[in-house]
HTML snippet that shows the backbone in 3Dmol.js (N, CA, C, O; Angstrom):
<script src="https://3Dmol.org/build/3Dmol-min.js"></script>
<div id="view" style="width:600px;height:400px;position:relative"></div>
<script>
const pdb = `
ATOM      1  N   UNK A   1      -1.412   4.067 -16.887  1.00  0.00           N
ATOM      2  CA  UNK A   1      -1.559   3.113 -15.804  1.00  0.00           C
ATOM      3  C   UNK A   1      -2.319   3.782 -14.664  1.00  0.00           C
ATOM      4  O   UNK A   1      -1.994   4.905 -14.278  1.00  0.00           O
ATOM      5  N   UNK A   2      -3.314   3.109 -14.129  1.00  0.00           N
ATOM      6  CA  UNK A   2      -4.122   3.687 -13.055  1.00  0.00           C
ATOM      7  C   UNK A   2      -3.387   3.609 -11.724  1.00  0.00           C
ATOM      8  O   UNK A   2      -2.513   2.761 -11.542  1.00  0.00           O
ATOM      9  N   UNK A   3      -3.741   4.493 -10.794  1.00  0.00           N
ATOM     10  CA  UNK A   3      -3.105   4.428  -9.472  1.00  0.00           C
ATOM     11  C   UNK A   3      -3.297   3.069  -8.801  1.00  0.00           C
ATOM     12  O   UNK A   3      -2.400   2.584  -8.110  1.00  0.00           O
ATOM     13  N   UNK A   4      -4.469   2.454  -9.003  1.00  0.00           N
ATOM     14  CA  UNK A   4      -4.747   1.161  -8.392  1.00  0.00           C
ATOM     15  C   UNK A   4      -3.854   0.064  -8.967  1.00  0.00           C
ATOM     16  O   UNK A   4      -3.376  -0.798  -8.230  1.00  0.00           O
ATOM     17  N   UNK A   5      -3.631   0.093 -10.265  1.00  0.00           N
ATOM     18  CA  UNK A   5      -2.769  -0.900 -10.898  1.00  0.00           C
ATOM     19  C   UNK A   5      -1.326  -0.719 -10.434  1.00  0.00           C
ATOM     20  O   UNK A   5      -0.637  -1.694 -10.136  1.00  0.00           O
ATOM     21  N   UNK A   6      -0.883   0.510 -10.375  1.00  0.00           N
ATOM     22  CA  UNK A   6       0.457   0.797  -9.875  1.00  0.00           C
ATOM     23  C   UNK A   6       0.591   0.286  -8.442  1.00  0.00           C
ATOM     24  O   UNK A   6       1.601  -0.324  -8.090  1.00  0.00           O
ATOM     25  N   UNK A   7      -0.410   0.530  -7.631  1.00  0.00           N
ATOM     26  CA  UNK A   7      -0.420   0.088  -6.237  1.00  0.00           C
ATOM     27  C   UNK A   7      -0.277  -1.426  -6.151  1.00  0.00           C
ATOM     28  O   UNK A   7       0.559  -1.932  -5.402  1.00  0.00           O
ATOM     29  N   UNK A   8      -1.080  -2.139  -6.904  1.00  0.00           N
ATOM     30  CA  UNK A   8      -1.032  -3.604  -6.874  1.00  0.00           C
ATOM     31  C   UNK A   8       0.339  -4.111  -7.295  1.00  0.00           C
ATOM     32  O   UNK A   8       0.854  -5.065  -6.711  1.00  0.00           O
ATOM     33  N   UNK A   9       0.925  -3.491  -8.290  1.00  0.00           N
ATOM     34  CA  UNK A   9       2.256  -3.902  -8.737  1.00  0.00           C
ATOM     35  C   UNK A   9       3.309  -3.641  -7.663  1.00  0.00           C
ATOM     36  O   UNK A   9       4.199  -4.465  -7.450  1.00  0.00           O
ATOM     37  N   UNK A  10       3.210  -2.501  -6.989  1.00  0.00           N
ATOM     38  CA  UNK A  10       4.153  -2.191  -5.914  1.00  0.00           C
ATOM     39  C   UNK A  10       4.057  -3.215  -4.791  1.00  0.00           C
ATOM     40  O   UNK A  10       5.070  -3.713  -4.300  1.00  0.00           O
ATOM     41  N   UNK A  11       2.839  -3.519  -4.396  1.00  0.00           N
ATOM     42  CA  UNK A  11       2.638  -4.474  -3.305  1.00  0.00           C
ATOM     43  C   UNK A  11       3.122  -5.856  -3.720  1.00  0.00           C
ATOM     44  O   UNK A  11       3.826  -6.523  -2.962  1.00  0.00           O
ATOM     45  N   UNK A  12       2.751  -6.282  -4.906  1.00  0.00           N
ATOM     46  CA  UNK A  12       3.122  -7.623  -5.387  1.00  0.00           C
ATOM     47  C   UNK A  12       4.641  -7.819  -5.353  1.00  0.00           C
ATOM     48  O   UNK A  12       5.109  -8.914  -5.043  1.00  0.00           O
ATOM     49  N   UNK A  13       5.407  -6.787  -5.664  1.00  0.00           N
ATOM     50  CA  UNK A  13       6.874  -6.888  -5.660  1.00  0.00           C
ATOM     51  C   UNK A  13       7.426  -7.253  -4.293  1.00  0.00           C
ATOM     52  O   UNK A  13       8.510  -7.827  -4.195  1.00  0.00           O
ATOM     53  N   UNK A  14       6.693  -6.927  -3.237  1.00  0.00           N
ATOM     54  CA  UNK A  14       7.167  -7.157  -1.864  1.00  0.00           C
ATOM     55  C   UNK A  14       6.601  -8.436  -1.239  1.00  0.00           C
ATOM     56  O   UNK A  14       6.890  -8.739  -0.081  1.00  0.00           O
ATOM     57  N   UNK A  15       5.804  -9.182  -1.993  1.00  0.00           N
ATOM     58  CA  UNK A  15       5.177 -10.390  -1.463  1.00  0.00           C
ATOM     59  C   UNK A  15       5.891 -11.635  -1.985  1.00  0.00           C
ATOM     60  O   UNK A  15       5.837 -11.933  -3.178  1.00  0.00           O
ATOM     61  N   UNK A  16       6.554 -12.352  -1.095  1.00  0.00           N
ATOM     62  CA  UNK A  16       7.322 -13.533  -1.486  1.00  0.00           C
ATOM     63  C   UNK A  16       6.452 -14.645  -2.060  1.00  0.00           C
ATOM     64  O   UNK A  16       6.882 -15.387  -2.943  1.00  0.00           O
ATOM     65  N   UNK A  17       5.232 -14.754  -1.555  1.00  0.00           N
ATOM     66  CA  UNK A  17       4.379 -15.882  -1.934  1.00  0.00           C
ATOM     67  C   UNK A  17       3.158 -15.474  -2.748  1.00  0.00           C
ATOM     68  O   UNK A  17       2.159 -16.192  -2.778  1.00  0.00           O
ATOM     69  N   UNK A  18       3.238 -14.342  -3.397  1.00  0.00           N
ATOM     70  CA  UNK A  18       2.119 -13.898  -4.240  1.00  0.00           C
ATOM     71  C   UNK A  18       2.006 -14.831  -5.444  1.00  0.00           C
ATOM     72  O   UNK A  18       3.019 -15.258  -5.997  1.00  0.00           O
ATOM     73  N   UNK A  19       0.790 -15.143  -5.844  1.00  0.00           N
ATOM     74  CA  UNK A  19       0.632 -15.988  -7.030  1.00  0.00           C
ATOM     75  C   UNK A  19       1.172 -15.266  -8.263  1.00  0.00           C
ATOM     76  O   UNK A  19       0.944 -14.070  -8.442  1.00  0.00           O
ATOM     77  N   UNK A  20       1.882 -15.999  -9.100  1.00  0.00           N
ATOM     78  CA  UNK A  20       2.455 -15.367 -10.287  1.00  0.00           C
ATOM     79  C   UNK A  20       1.390 -15.098 -11.340  1.00  0.00           C
ATOM     80  O   UNK A  20       1.523 -14.167 -12.135  1.00  0.00           O
ATOM     81  N   UNK A  21       0.360 -15.887 -11.352  1.00  0.00           N
ATOM     82  CA  UNK A  21      -0.764 -15.687 -12.286  1.00  0.00           C
ATOM     83  C   UNK A  21      -2.011 -15.357 -11.486  1.00  0.00           C
ATOM     84  O   UNK A  21      -2.231 -15.909 -10.408  1.00  0.00           O
ATOM     85  N   UNK A  22      -2.797 -14.485 -11.999  1.00  0.00           N
ATOM     86  CA  UNK A  22      -4.053 -14.160 -11.338  1.00  0.00           C
ATOM     87  C   UNK A  22      -3.938 -12.974 -10.407  1.00  0.00           C
ATOM     88  O   UNK A  22      -2.870 -12.394 -10.209  1.00  0.00           O
ATOM     89  N   UNK A  23      -5.064 -12.646  -9.855  1.00  0.00           N
ATOM     90  CA  UNK A  23      -5.188 -11.472  -9.003  1.00  0.00           C
ATOM     91  C   UNK A  23      -4.870 -11.807  -7.553  1.00  0.00           C
ATOM     92  O   UNK A  23      -5.001 -12.949  -7.115  1.00  0.00           O
ATOM     93  N   UNK A  24      -4.452 -10.791  -6.828  1.00  0.00           N
ATOM     94  CA  UNK A  24      -4.331 -10.915  -5.385  1.00  0.00           C
ATOM     95  C   UNK A  24      -5.720 -10.716  -4.791  1.00  0.00           C
ATOM     96  O   UNK A  24      -6.464  -9.835  -5.220  1.00  0.00           O
ATOM     97  N   UNK A  25      -6.057 -11.518  -3.825  1.00  0.00           N
ATOM     98  CA  UNK A  25      -7.341 -11.344  -3.139  1.00  0.00           C
ATOM     99  C   UNK A  25      -7.247 -10.097  -2.268  1.00  0.00           C
ATOM    100  O   UNK A  25      -6.338  -9.979  -1.446  1.00  0.00           O
ATOM    101  N   UNK A  26      -8.174  -9.177  -2.443  1.00  0.00           N
ATOM    102  CA  UNK A  26      -8.080  -7.893  -1.741  1.00  0.00           C
ATOM    103  C   UNK A  26      -8.252  -8.018  -0.233  1.00  0.00           C
ATOM    104  O   UNK A  26      -7.780  -7.156   0.508  1.00  0.00           O
ATOM    105  N   UNK A  27      -8.916  -9.066   0.236  1.00  0.00           N
ATOM    106  CA  UNK A  27      -9.136  -9.219   1.671  1.00  0.00           C
ATOM    107  C   UNK A  27      -8.314 -10.336   2.299  1.00  0.00           C
ATOM    108  O   UNK A  27      -8.517 -10.669   3.467  1.00  0.00           O
ATOM    109  N   UNK A  28      -7.390 -10.918   1.543  1.00  0.00           N
ATOM    110  CA  UNK A  28      -6.486 -11.923   2.113  1.00  0.00           C
ATOM    111  C   UNK A  28      -5.380 -11.229   2.896  1.00  0.00           C
ATOM    112  O   UNK A  28      -4.958 -10.125   2.550  1.00  0.00           O
ATOM    113  N   UNK A  29      -4.922 -11.880   3.940  1.00  0.00           N
ATOM    114  CA  UNK A  29      -3.861 -11.312   4.772  1.00  0.00           C
ATOM    115  C   UNK A  29      -2.565 -11.212   3.971  1.00  0.00           C
ATOM    116  O   UNK A  29      -2.103 -12.198   3.398  1.00  0.00           O
ATOM    117  N   UNK A  30      -1.986 -10.019   3.937  1.00  0.00           N
ATOM    118  CA  UNK A  30      -0.732  -9.821   3.214  1.00  0.00           C
ATOM    119  C   UNK A  30       0.394 -10.648   3.824  1.00  0.00           C
ATOM    120  O   UNK A  30       1.317 -11.055   3.118  1.00  0.00           O
ATOM    121  N   UNK A  31       0.325 -10.898   5.122  1.00  0.00           N
ATOM    122  CA  UNK A  31       1.370 -11.732   5.737  1.00  0.00           C
ATOM    123  C   UNK A  31       1.304 -13.161   5.203  1.00  0.00           C
ATOM    124  O   UNK A  31       2.323 -13.851   5.163  1.00  0.00           O
ATOM    125  N   UNK A  32       0.112 -13.615   4.792  1.00  0.00           N
ATOM    126  CA  UNK A  32      -0.005 -14.946   4.192  1.00  0.00           C
ATOM    127  C   UNK A  32       0.681 -15.002   2.824  1.00  0.00           C
ATOM    128  O   UNK A  32       1.077 -16.075   2.368  1.00  0.00           O
ATOM    129  N   UNK A  33       0.819 -13.859   2.182  1.00  0.00           N
ATOM    130  CA  UNK A  33       1.533 -13.771   0.906  1.00  0.00           C
ATOM    131  C   UNK A  33       3.026 -13.530   1.114  1.00  0.00           C
ATOM    132  O   UNK A  33       3.783 -13.424   0.149  1.00  0.00           O
ATOM    133  N   UNK A  34       3.453 -13.443   2.390  1.00  0.00           N
ATOM    134  CA  UNK A  34       4.872 -13.301   2.686  1.00  0.00           C
ATOM    135  C   UNK A  34       5.331 -11.908   3.065  1.00  0.00           C
ATOM    136  O   UNK A  34       6.532 -11.643   3.083  1.00  0.00           O
ATOM    137  N   UNK A  35       4.398 -11.006   3.369  1.00  0.00           N
ATOM    138  CA  UNK A  35       4.805  -9.661   3.790  1.00  0.00           C
ATOM    139  C   UNK A  35       5.320  -9.736   5.226  1.00  0.00           C
ATOM    140  O   UNK A  35       4.549  -9.965   6.158  1.00  0.00           O
ATOM    141  N   UNK A  36       6.623  -9.543   5.395  1.00  0.00           N
ATOM    142  CA  UNK A  36       7.226  -9.537   6.721  1.00  0.00           C
ATOM    143  C   UNK A  36       7.609  -8.106   7.084  1.00  0.00           C
ATOM    144  O   UNK A  36       7.324  -7.177   6.329  1.00  0.00           O
ATOM    145  N   UNK A  37       8.252  -7.926   8.234  1.00  0.00           N
ATOM    146  CA  UNK A  37       8.544  -6.569   8.695  1.00  0.00           C
ATOM    147  C   UNK A  37       9.506  -5.828   7.763  1.00  0.00           C
ATOM    148  O   UNK A  37       9.335  -4.633   7.521  1.00  0.00           O
ATOM    149  N   UNK A  38      10.501  -6.521   7.248  1.00  0.00           N
ATOM    150  CA  UNK A  38      11.446  -5.859   6.331  1.00  0.00           C
ATOM    151  C   UNK A  38      10.754  -5.465   5.032  1.00  0.00           C
ATOM    152  O   UNK A  38      10.976  -4.370   4.516  1.00  0.00           O
ATOM    153  N   UNK A  39       9.927  -6.341   4.509  1.00  0.00           N
ATOM    154  CA  UNK A  39       9.193  -6.043   3.274  1.00  0.00           C
ATOM    155  C   UNK A  39       8.188  -4.919   3.503  1.00  0.00           C
ATOM    156  O   UNK A  39       7.928  -4.124   2.600  1.00  0.00           O
ATOM    157  N   UNK A  40       7.626  -4.851   4.699  1.00  0.00           N
ATOM    158  CA  UNK A  40       6.675  -3.785   5.022  1.00  0.00           C
ATOM    159  C   UNK A  40       7.362  -2.423   4.962  1.00  0.00           C
ATOM    160  O   UNK A  40       6.792  -1.464   4.440  1.00  0.00           O
ATOM    161  N   UNK A  41       8.564  -2.333   5.485  1.00  0.00           N
ATOM    162  CA  UNK A  41       9.310  -1.071   5.449  1.00  0.00           C
ATOM    163  C   UNK A  41       9.620  -0.691   4.001  1.00  0.00           C
ATOM    164  O   UNK A  41       9.448   0.463   3.609  1.00  0.00           O
ATOM    165  N   UNK A  42      10.073  -1.653   3.216  1.00  0.00           N
ATOM    166  CA  UNK A  42      10.355  -1.378   1.800  1.00  0.00           C
ATOM    167  C   UNK A  42       9.093  -0.939   1.064  1.00  0.00           C
ATOM    168  O   UNK A  42       9.126  -0.013   0.253  1.00  0.00           O
ATOM    169  N   UNK A  43       7.996  -1.606   1.352  1.00  0.00           N
ATOM    170  CA  UNK A  43       6.716  -1.257   0.724  1.00  0.00           C
ATOM    171  C   UNK A  43       6.279   0.144   1.138  1.00  0.00           C
ATOM    172  O   UNK A  43       5.811   0.920   0.306  1.00  0.00           O
ATOM    173  N   UNK A  44       6.426   0.464   2.397  1.00  0.00           N
ATOM    174  CA  UNK A  44       6.078   1.792   2.890  1.00  0.00           C
ATOM    175  C   UNK A  44       6.855   2.871   2.130  1.00  0.00           C
ATOM    176  O   UNK A  44       6.277   3.866   1.693  1.00  0.00           O
ATOM    177  N   UNK A  45       8.156   2.670   1.977  1.00  0.00           N
ATOM    178  CA  UNK A  45       8.978   3.638   1.248  1.00  0.00           C
ATOM    179  C   UNK A  45       8.571   3.726  -0.223  1.00  0.00           C
ATOM    180  O   UNK A  45       8.539   4.816  -0.794  1.00  0.00           O
ATOM    181  N   UNK A  46       8.259   2.577  -0.838  1.00  0.00           N
ATOM    182  CA  UNK A  46       7.778   2.570  -2.230  1.00  0.00           C
ATOM    183  C   UNK A  46       6.501   3.386  -2.371  1.00  0.00           C
ATOM    184  O   UNK A  46       6.370   4.191  -3.294  1.00  0.00           O
ATOM    185  N   UNK A  47       5.564   3.178  -1.458  1.00  0.00           N
ATOM    186  CA  UNK A  47       4.276   3.878  -1.531  1.00  0.00           C
ATOM    187  C   UNK A  47       4.450   5.381  -1.328  1.00  0.00           C
ATOM    188  O   UNK A  47       3.847   6.184  -2.040  1.00  0.00           O
ATOM    189  N   UNK A  48       5.272   5.754  -0.358  1.00  0.00           N
ATOM    190  CA  UNK A  48       5.495   7.179  -0.110  1.00  0.00           C
ATOM    191  C   UNK A  48       6.147   7.854  -1.321  1.00  0.00           C
ATOM    192  O   UNK A  48       5.756   8.955  -1.707  1.00  0.00           O
ATOM    193  N   UNK A  49       7.124   7.200  -1.907  1.00  0.00           N
ATOM    194  CA  UNK A  49       7.802   7.769  -3.079  1.00  0.00           C
ATOM    195  C   UNK A  49       6.881   7.844  -4.290  1.00  0.00           C
ATOM    196  O   UNK A  49       6.846   8.860  -4.984  1.00  0.00           O
ATOM    197  N   UNK A  50       6.144   6.785  -4.540  1.00  0.00           N
ATOM    198  CA  UNK A  50       5.294   6.713  -5.730  1.00  0.00           C
ATOM    199  C   UNK A  50       4.125   7.683  -5.668  1.00  0.00           C
ATOM    200  O   UNK A  50       3.804   8.337  -6.660  1.00  0.00           O
ATOM    201  N   UNK A  51       3.493   7.776  -4.512  1.00  0.00           N
ATOM    202  CA  UNK A  51       2.280   8.593  -4.395  1.00  0.00           C
ATOM    203  C   UNK A  51       2.515   9.961  -3.771  1.00  0.00           C
ATOM    204  O   UNK A  51       1.571  10.738  -3.627  1.00  0.00           O
ATOM    205  N   UNK A  52       3.751  10.273  -3.397  1.00  0.00           N
ATOM    206  CA  UNK A  52       4.050  11.581  -2.832  1.00  0.00           C
ATOM    207  C   UNK A  52       3.353  11.828  -1.511  1.00  0.00           C
ATOM    208  O   UNK A  52       2.898  12.938  -1.234  1.00  0.00           O
ATOM    209  N   UNK A  53       3.271  10.789  -0.700  1.00  0.00           N
ATOM    210  CA  UNK A  53       2.601  10.898   0.595  1.00  0.00           C
ATOM    211  C   UNK A  53       3.613  10.603   1.695  1.00  0.00           C
ATOM    212  O   UNK A  53       4.688  10.058   1.446  1.00  0.00           O
ATOM    213  N   UNK A  54       3.246  10.973   2.904  1.00  0.00           N
ATOM    214  CA  UNK A  54       3.983  10.577   4.091  1.00  0.00           C
ATOM    215  C   UNK A  54       2.995   9.881   4.999  1.00  0.00           C
ATOM    216  O   UNK A  54       1.977  10.454   5.386  1.00  0.00           O
ATOM    217  N   UNK A  55       3.300   8.654   5.331  1.00  0.00           N
ATOM    218  CA  UNK A  55       2.385   7.883   6.159  1.00  0.00           C
ATOM    219  C   UNK A  55       2.654   8.224   7.627  1.00  0.00           C
ATOM    220  O   UNK A  55       3.725   7.916   8.150  1.00  0.00           O
ATOM    221  N   UNK A  56       1.684   8.857   8.291  1.00  0.00           N
ATOM    222  CA  UNK A  56       1.886   9.245   9.688  1.00  0.00           C
ATOM    223  C   UNK A  56       1.914   8.015  10.603  1.00  0.00           C
ATOM    224  O   UNK A  56       1.469   6.929  10.231  1.00  0.00           O
ATOM    225  N   UNK A  57       2.446   8.219  11.801  1.00  0.00           N
ATOM    226  CA  UNK A  57       2.622   7.123  12.755  1.00  0.00           C
ATOM    227  C   UNK A  57       1.335   6.340  13.015  1.00  0.00           C
ATOM    228  O   UNK A  57       1.375   5.119  13.161  1.00  0.00           O
ATOM    229  N   UNK A  58       0.204   7.025  13.072  1.00  0.00           N
ATOM    230  CA  UNK A  58      -1.045   6.318  13.377  1.00  0.00           C
ATOM    231  C   UNK A  58      -1.454   5.340  12.276  1.00  0.00           C
ATOM    232  O   UNK A  58      -2.290   4.467  12.510  1.00  0.00           O
ATOM    233  N   UNK A  59      -0.884   5.471  11.095  1.00  0.00           N
ATOM    234  CA  UNK A  59      -1.155   4.541   9.992  1.00  0.00           C
ATOM    235  C   UNK A  59      -0.201   3.347  10.004  1.00  0.00           C
ATOM    236  O   UNK A  59      -0.431   2.362   9.302  1.00  0.00           O
ATOM    237  N   UNK A  60       0.855   3.431  10.790  1.00  0.00           N
ATOM    238  CA  UNK A  60       1.851   2.367  10.826  1.00  0.00           C
ATOM    239  C   UNK A  60       1.416   1.295  11.820  1.00  0.00           C
ATOM    240  O   UNK A  60       1.945   1.190  12.927  1.00  0.00           O
ATOM    241  N   UNK A  61       0.439   0.510  11.392  1.00  0.00           N
ATOM    242  CA  UNK A  61      -0.132  -0.507  12.267  1.00  0.00           C
ATOM    243  C   UNK A  61      -0.381  -1.791  11.491  1.00  0.00           C
ATOM    244  O   UNK A  61      -0.387  -1.804  10.260  1.00  0.00           O
ATOM    245  N   UNK A  62      -0.584  -2.862  12.232  1.00  0.00           N
ATOM    246  CA  UNK A  62      -0.906  -4.135  11.597  1.00  0.00           C
ATOM    247  C   UNK A  62      -2.205  -4.029  10.808  1.00  0.00           C
ATOM    248  O   UNK A  62      -2.348  -4.655   9.758  1.00  0.00           O
ATOM    249  N   UNK A  63      -3.143  -3.246  11.304  1.00  0.00           N
ATOM    250  CA  UNK A  63      -4.433  -3.099  10.629  1.00  0.00           C
ATOM    251  C   UNK A  63      -4.266  -2.465   9.253  1.00  0.00           C
ATOM    252  O   UNK A  63      -4.896  -2.901   8.290  1.00  0.00           O
ATOM    253  N   UNK A  64      -3.430  -1.447   9.154  1.00  0.00           N
ATOM    254  CA  UNK A  64      -3.216  -0.770   7.879  1.00  0.00           C
ATOM    255  C   UNK A  64      -2.610  -1.717   6.863  1.00  0.00           C
ATOM    256  O   UNK A  64      -3.028  -1.735   5.705  1.00  0.00           O
ATOM    257  N   UNK A  65      -1.638  -2.498   7.276  1.00  0.00           N
ATOM    258  CA  UNK A  65      -0.913  -3.401   6.375  1.00  0.00           C
ATOM    259  C   UNK A  65      -1.473  -4.821   6.385  1.00  0.00           C
ATOM    260  O   UNK A  65      -0.809  -5.756   5.937  1.00  0.00           O
ATOM    261  N   UNK A  66      -2.687  -4.984   6.893  1.00  0.00           N
ATOM    262  CA  UNK A  66      -3.281  -6.324   7.004  1.00  0.00           C
ATOM    263  C   UNK A  66      -3.662  -6.918   5.655  1.00  0.00           C
ATOM    264  O   UNK A  66      -3.356  -8.076   5.372  1.00  0.00           O
ATOM    265  N   UNK A  67      -4.325  -6.129   4.829  1.00  0.00           N
ATOM    266  CA  UNK A  67      -4.820  -6.620   3.541  1.00  0.00           C
ATOM    267  C   UNK A  67      -4.553  -5.592   2.451  1.00  0.00           C
ATOM    268  O   UNK A  67      -4.237  -4.437   2.733  1.00  0.00           O
ATOM    269  N   UNK A  68      -4.683  -6.019   1.223  1.00  0.00           N
ATOM    270  CA  UNK A  68      -4.551  -5.110   0.093  1.00  0.00           C
ATOM    271  C   UNK A  68      -5.589  -3.994   0.209  1.00  0.00           C
ATOM    272  O   UNK A  68      -5.298  -2.827  -0.053  1.00  0.00           O
ATOM    273  N   UNK A  69      -6.780  -4.367   0.597  1.00  0.00           N
ATOM    274  CA  UNK A  69      -7.876  -3.410   0.725  1.00  0.00           C
ATOM    275  C   UNK A  69      -7.604  -2.362   1.816  1.00  0.00           C
ATOM    276  O   UNK A  69      -7.797  -1.167   1.593  1.00  0.00           O
ATOM    277  N   UNK A  70      -7.163  -2.808   2.977  1.00  0.00           N
ATOM    278  CA  UNK A  70      -6.918  -1.855   4.069  1.00  0.00           C
ATOM    279  C   UNK A  70      -5.747  -0.926   3.746  1.00  0.00           C
ATOM    280  O   UNK A  70      -5.762   0.251   4.107  1.00  0.00           O
ATOM    281  N   UNK A  71      -4.753  -1.455   3.078  1.00  0.00           N
ATOM    282  CA  UNK A  71      -3.603  -0.635   2.705  1.00  0.00           C
ATOM    283  C   UNK A  71      -3.986   0.380   1.629  1.00  0.00           C
ATOM    284  O   UNK A  71      -3.571   1.537   1.700  1.00  0.00           O
ATOM    285  N   UNK A  72      -4.774  -0.039   0.634  1.00  0.00           N
ATOM    286  CA  UNK A  72      -5.209   0.892  -0.410  1.00  0.00           C
ATOM    287  C   UNK A  72      -6.097   1.982   0.175  1.00  0.00           C
ATOM    288  O   UNK A  72      -6.031   3.134  -0.255  1.00  0.00           O
ATOM    289  N   UNK A  73      -6.921   1.631   1.143  1.00  0.00           N
ATOM    290  CA  UNK A  73      -7.777   2.628   1.784  1.00  0.00           C
ATOM    291  C   UNK A  73      -6.921   3.704   2.456  1.00  0.00           C
ATOM    292  O   UNK A  73      -7.218   4.892   2.334  1.00  0.00           O
ATOM    293  N   UNK A  74      -5.873   3.303   3.158  1.00  0.00           N
ATOM    294  CA  UNK A  74      -4.984   4.265   3.813  1.00  0.00           C
ATOM    295  C   UNK A  74      -4.278   5.147   2.784  1.00  0.00           C
ATOM    296  O   UNK A  74      -4.218   6.365   2.947  1.00  0.00           O
ATOM    297  N   UNK A  75      -3.747   4.537   1.731  1.00  0.00           N
ATOM    298  CA  UNK A  75      -3.050   5.299   0.692  1.00  0.00           C
ATOM    299  C   UNK A  75      -4.019   6.279   0.029  1.00  0.00           C
ATOM    300  O   UNK A  75      -3.664   7.434  -0.208  1.00  0.00           O
ATOM    301  N   UNK A  76      -5.214   5.835  -0.265  1.00  0.00           N
ATOM    302  CA  UNK A  76      -6.220   6.702  -0.904  1.00  0.00           C
ATOM    303  C   UNK A  76      -6.553   7.896  -0.030  1.00  0.00           C
ATOM    304  O   UNK A  76      -6.640   9.022  -0.519  1.00  0.00           O
ATOM    305  N   UNK A  77      -6.741   7.657   1.259  1.00  0.00           N
ATOM    306  CA  UNK A  77      -7.053   8.754   2.179  1.00  0.00           C
ATOM    307  C   UNK A  77      -5.921   9.771   2.212  1.00  0.00           C
ATOM    308  O   UNK A  77      -6.159  10.978   2.182  1.00  0.00           O
ATOM    309  N   UNK A  78      -4.692   9.276   2.274  1.00  0.00           N
ATOM    310  CA  UNK A  78      -3.546  10.177   2.324  1.00  0.00           C
ATOM    311  C   UNK A  78      -3.371  10.934   1.014  1.00  0.00           C
ATOM    312  O   UNK A  78      -2.993  12.106   1.023  1.00  0.00           O
ATOM    313  N   UNK A  79      -3.640  10.281  -0.108  1.00  0.00           N
ATOM    314  CA  UNK A  79      -3.560  10.958  -1.407  1.00  0.00           C
ATOM    315  C   UNK A  79      -4.606  12.058  -1.502  1.00  0.00           C
ATOM    316  O   UNK A  79      -4.306  13.160  -1.961  1.00  0.00           O
ATOM    317  N   UNK A  80      -5.827  11.772  -1.074  1.00  0.00           N
ATOM    318  CA  UNK A  80      -6.897  12.772  -1.121  1.00  0.00           C
ATOM    319  C   UNK A  80      -6.562  13.961  -0.235  1.00  0.00           C
ATOM    320  O   UNK A  80      -6.774  15.110  -0.624  1.00  0.00           O
ATOM    321  N   UNK A  81      -6.040  13.689   0.953  1.00  0.00           N
ATOM    322  CA  UNK A  81      -5.669  14.775   1.864  1.00  0.00           C
ATOM    323  C   UNK A  81      -4.550  15.614   1.258  1.00  0.00           C
ATOM    324  O   UNK A  81      -4.567  16.841   1.355  1.00  0.00           O
ATOM    325  N   UNK A  82      -3.591  14.960   0.643  1.00  0.00           N
ATOM    326  CA  UNK A  82      -2.477  15.665   0.013  1.00  0.00           C
ATOM    327  C   UNK A  82      -2.947  16.519  -1.166  1.00  0.00           C
ATOM    328  O   UNK A  82      -2.485  17.646  -1.348  1.00  0.00           O
ATOM    329  N   UNK A  83      -3.863  15.976  -1.958  1.00  0.00           N
ATOM    330  CA  UNK A  83      -4.401  16.726  -3.108  1.00  0.00           C
ATOM    331  C   UNK A  83      -5.232  17.913  -2.629  1.00  0.00           C
ATOM    332  O   UNK A  83      -5.205  18.976  -3.249  1.00  0.00           O
ATOM    333  N   UNK A  84      -5.970  17.741  -1.531  1.00  0.00           N
ATOM    334  CA  UNK A  84      -6.772  18.836  -0.992  1.00  0.00           C
ATOM    335  C   UNK A  84      -5.886  19.973  -0.502  1.00  0.00           C
ATOM    336  O   UNK A  84      -6.192  21.147  -0.714  1.00  0.00           O
ATOM    337  N   UNK A  85      -4.801  19.621   0.145  1.00  0.00           N
ATOM    338  CA  UNK A  85      -3.860  20.621   0.632  1.00  0.00           C
ATOM    339  C   UNK A  85      -3.215  21.357  -0.544  1.00  0.00           C
ATOM    340  O   UNK A  85      -3.069  22.580  -0.520  1.00  0.00           O
ATOM    341  N   UNK A  86      -2.831  20.597  -1.570  1.00  0.00           N
ATOM    342  CA  UNK A  86      -2.219  21.185  -2.764  1.00  0.00           C
ATOM    343  C   UNK A  86      -3.176  22.110  -3.490  1.00  0.00           C
ATOM    344  O   UNK A  86      -2.758  23.150  -4.000  1.00  0.00           O
ATOM    345  N   UNK A  87      -4.455  21.754  -3.548  1.00  0.00           N
ATOM    346  CA  UNK A  87      -5.452  22.575  -4.228  1.00  0.00           C
ATOM    347  C   UNK A  87      -5.747  23.845  -3.464  1.00  0.00           C
ATOM    348  O   UNK A  87      -6.100  24.866  -4.055  1.00  0.00           O
ATOM    349  N   UNK A  88      -5.603  23.786  -2.139  1.00  0.00           N
ATOM    350  CA  UNK A  88      -5.904  24.957  -1.299  1.00  0.00           C
ATOM    351  C   UNK A  88      -4.807  26.014  -1.395  1.00  0.00           C
ATOM    352  O   UNK A  88      -5.021  27.169  -1.027  1.00  0.00           O
ATOM    353  N   UNK A  89      -3.654  25.628  -1.880  1.00  0.00           N
ATOM    354  CA  UNK A  89      -2.526  26.590  -1.951  1.00  0.00           C
ATOM    355  C   UNK A  89      -2.621  27.475  -3.136  1.00  0.00           C
ATOM    356  O   UNK A  89      -1.760  28.331  -3.338  1.00  0.00           O
TER     357      UNK A  89
END
`;
const viewer = $3Dmol.createViewer("view");
viewer.addModel(pdb, "pdb");
viewer.setStyle({}, {cartoon: {color: "spectrum"}});
viewer.zoomTo();
viewer.render();
</script>
């Protein structure tokens, strides 16, 4: 399973109004799919556990959690930074 597929599955689990069939639109507002503040916290913990990252305070914003695309961009950046640190050791 690819990291992107895992990511989409994690996010979909936290969206009350996600379509059961078909793809999530990458630029649609996650709040339109039902992502509320409680689901955002659960999603944040899922992402940190799954990808071995810690999302710093500056990433905890409406912009980061606005769309599937913006959230994946943040996770990808944090994963790359984490892998770079691990490789340097």
